[in-house]
N, C-alpha and C positions, 0 to 999 in steps of 0.2 A: 504494500500500500504506500502511496505517495504521502509525504508529510504535509501538514497544514499548520500555518501559524494563526493563532487567534490572539486578539487584544482584549483585555478585560479592564474596565474602569472600576477601580476599587480603592477606597481610602485606607482599608485595613488589611488587605491581602486575604480576607476571609469571606467577605460579602461583595456581591456585585451591587454597588450602591452609589455610583456617580453618574450624573447626567453627562452624555457625550460632550456637549458643548461647554461644560464646566469642568471637565476632567483635567487635572493638573499633571496627570501621569497615567500610564497604562502598564499593566503587567502582561508580558508576552509569553505565551505558551506555545509549544510545538506539539501537535498531535500526530502520532505515528503508531500504527498498529493498535488503535483504540486506547492508547496511553498518552496522557497529557503530561508534559514535562516543562517546568518553568525554564525559560531561556534568559529573559532580561527585563529590566525596568526601564521604560522610556519616559523621559520628562516631556511634558507638553508645555513649553515656556509661555509665559504671558507677556513678556516684554516685546516691544516692536510690533504688537498686534493692535490695530486701530479699533476694530469693533468685533462684535460677536461672530459675524460671518468670517472674518479673517481668522478667528480662533479655530473654528471647526474646519476651515479650509487647510490650515496648517496641520491639524490633526489628521486629515485625510492623506496628506503627503507623508506624514510621519508613519502612518500605518499601511501604506500602499502595498507592502509585501504580505499583509495579513488577509486571510480568506474569510474571517468572521470577526465581528466586533460585538462584545458583550457590554451592555450598559444598563442602567436602571431606566433611562428615558432618552429619547432622541427626537429632535424636531422632524417634521415631514420632509423638508427640503434636503437636509444632509442624509436622511434615510434613503430617499430616492436616488441621490447621487451615489451613495455607497452601493446600493443594490444594482444600479446601472453599471457599476464597475465590476459586478460579479461577486461582491462581498455579501455575506449573510449577516443580517443584523438580528441580534438576540437581545430583546429588552426583557429584563427580569430583575427581581429584587431578591433572588435566591442566593445561597452561598455559592462561592466559586466551585466547590466540589460538586454540589448538586446541579448547578448550571452546566458544567462540563459533562457530567454523567448523562443528563437529559440530551445534550447536544450529540453525544456519542451514540446514543441509542435511538435517535430520531431517524 
């Protein structure tokens, strides 16, 4: 099976609990053979960003190598842009463990 990177918006590393547009960072996992392994922590900097749209556009660029984005909420426009790029959007307020488990069994 081919590997897939997923980005998770979480403040505590336990729960999916950040809105995509407000996420200050993302936890990146690689899924291979139905096992998710933590790869890295990616900062989503706030400096040099003029407005809310710039913020999520920067996040789109930051996560362009990911096939799925997990967050608690996301606006309709960024969601449609992500899905248009072939990324799966998972909006949940579950734990990381349970959200990944549901994703892997879907």
